[in-house]
C-alpha positions as CSV (number, residue, x, y, z in Angstrom):
1,X,145.1,313.5,191.3
2,X,145.5,313.1,187.7
3,X,146.1,316.0,185.7
4,X,143.2,317.8,183.6
5,X,145.4,316.3,180.1
6,X,145.4,313.2,181.9
7,X,141.3,313.1,182.4
8,X,140.9,314.4,179.4
9,X,143.4,311.9,177.6
10,X,141.4,309.0,179.2
11,X,138.0,310.1,178.2
12,X,139.2,310.0,174.4
13,X,140.5,306.6,174.9
14,X,137.5,305.2,176.6
15,X,135.3,306.9,173.9
16,X,135.9,306.5,170.2
17,X,132.8,307.4,168.8
18,X,131.6,311.3,168.7
19,X,130.0,313.8,167.0
20,X,132.3,316.1,164.8
21,X,130.6,319.4,163.7
22,X,132.0,321.4,160.0
23,X,130.2,324.0,158.4
24,X,128.3,324.2,155.2
25,X,127.0,327.3,154.1
26,X,127.3,329.0,157.1
27,X,125.1,326.3,158.9
28,X,126.7,323.7,161.4
29,X,126.3,320.4,160.0
30,X,127.6,317.5,162.6
31,X,127.6,313.4,162.1
32,X,129.0,310.4,164.6
33,X,132.8,309.9,163.7
34,X,135.2,307.0,164.9
35,X,138.4,308.7,166.0
36,X,142.1,307.2,166.6
37,X,144.0,309.3,169.5
38,X,147.8,309.7,169.5
39,X,148.7,312.5,172.6
40,X,145.3,314.0,172.1
41,X,145.7,314.7,168.2
42,X,143.0,313.1,166.7
43,X,142.4,311.0,163.4
44,X,139.5,310.0,161.6
45,X,138.9,308.3,158.3
46,X,136.7,309.6,155.8
47,X,136.0,309.2,151.9
48,X,137.1,311.5,149.6
49,X,133.8,311.9,148.5
50,X,132.1,313.2,151.2
51,X,130.4,316.8,152.1
52,X,132.7,316.9,155.1
53,X,135.5,317.0,153.0
54,X,134.1,320.3,151.2
55,X,133.4,321.8,154.2
56,X,137.0,321.6,155.7
57,X,138.1,322.6,152.6
58,X,136.1,325.9,152.9
59,X,136.5,326.0,156.7
60,X,139.1,323.9,158.5
61,X,137.7,324.4,161.8
62,X,135.5,321.5,164.0
63,X,134.3,320.9,167.4
64,X,133.9,317.3,168.5
65,X,132.2,315.9,170.9
66,X,133.6,312.6,173.0
67,X,132.5,310.8,176.0
68,X,128.9,311.1,177.1
69,X,127.4,307.5,177.7
70,X,124.0,308.4,178.7
71,X,124.3,307.2,181.6
72,X,122.8,309.8,183.7
73,X,123.5,313.6,184.0
74,X,126.6,313.5,185.4
75,X,128.5,311.9,182.7
76,X,132.1,313.4,181.8
77,X,132.6,314.4,178.5
78,X,134.9,316.7,176.3
79,X,134.4,319.6,174.0
80,X,137.1,319.7,171.5
81,X,137.8,322.8,169.2
82,X,140.4,322.4,166.4
83,X,142.0,322.6,163.0
84,X,141.3,319.9,160.6
85,X,143.8,319.1,158.0
86,X,143.2,316.0,155.3
87,X,146.1,313.6,154.8
88,X,146.6,310.8,152.3
89,X,149.9,309.5,154.0
90,X,150.2,305.9,153.6
91,X,151.6,304.9,156.6
92,X,148.9,307.2,158.4
93,X,146.2,305.1,156.8
94,X,147.5,301.9,158.2
95,X,148.0,303.2,161.3
96,X,144.2,304.4,161.7
97,X,142.7,301.3,159.4
98,X,140.8,298.9,161.6
99,X,138.3,296.4,160.5
100,X,135.0,298.6,160.8
101,X,136.4,300.7,158.2
102,X,135.6,297.5,155.5
103,X,132.1,298.4,155.1
104,X,133.1,301.5,153.6
105,X,136.6,301.0,152.1
106,X,138.7,298.3,150.5
107,X,141.8,298.5,152.8
108,X,144.1,301.2,153.7
109,X,145.1,301.7,149.8
110,X,142.2,302.4,148.8
111,X,142.2,305.8,146.8
112,X,139.1,307.1,148.3
113,X,140.1,306.5,152.0
114,X,141.4,310.3,153.3
115,X,142.8,310.6,157.0
116,X,141.5,313.7,158.6
117,X,143.9,315.3,161.3
118,X,142.5,317.3,164.1
119,X,144.8,319.3,165.7
120,X,143.2,320.6,169.0
121,X,143.3,324.4,170.0
122,X,141.2,323.9,172.8
123,X,139.7,321.1,175.0
124,X,137.4,321.3,177.6
125,X,136.2,319.1,180.6
126,X,132.8,319.0,181.3
127,X,130.5,317.5,183.8
128,X,133.1,316.2,186.1
129,X,131.1,315.8,189.2
130,X,130.8,319.0,191.6
131,X,133.0,321.1,189.4
132,X,132.9,323.7,186.8
133,X,134.2,322.8,183.2
134,X,137.9,322.9,183.0
135,X,139.7,324.0,179.8
136,X,142.6,322.8,178.4
137,X,144.5,325.2,176.2
138,X,146.8,323.7,173.5
């Protein structure tokens, strides 16, 4: 049987689009984002001119949902609680860059492109058939 970490990594690797919540004026705000996974550290691209960058500068904590495919009530998914940092690192921009970003940015060198790095503090595996939620503390 694979470890909890392996099960979580598999869900993240197979579900790159999920919701990311931040806090704005003391209220939650969620949006869909595409994530790049590197050993459970998540990266996502955004524009420097978005509300989420303002939110993160005020409160760096996030809550992310990845997984649920809508195929049934028992679909597995993960809840990720983590802390976000912003990065302008050119090598990171190249690593995260993909063709889906072409609608918003001119390329990995676009000065508006900002990479959000999410370092998870806790990941919960939810809806594992017949099992209660399992928590991976990091």
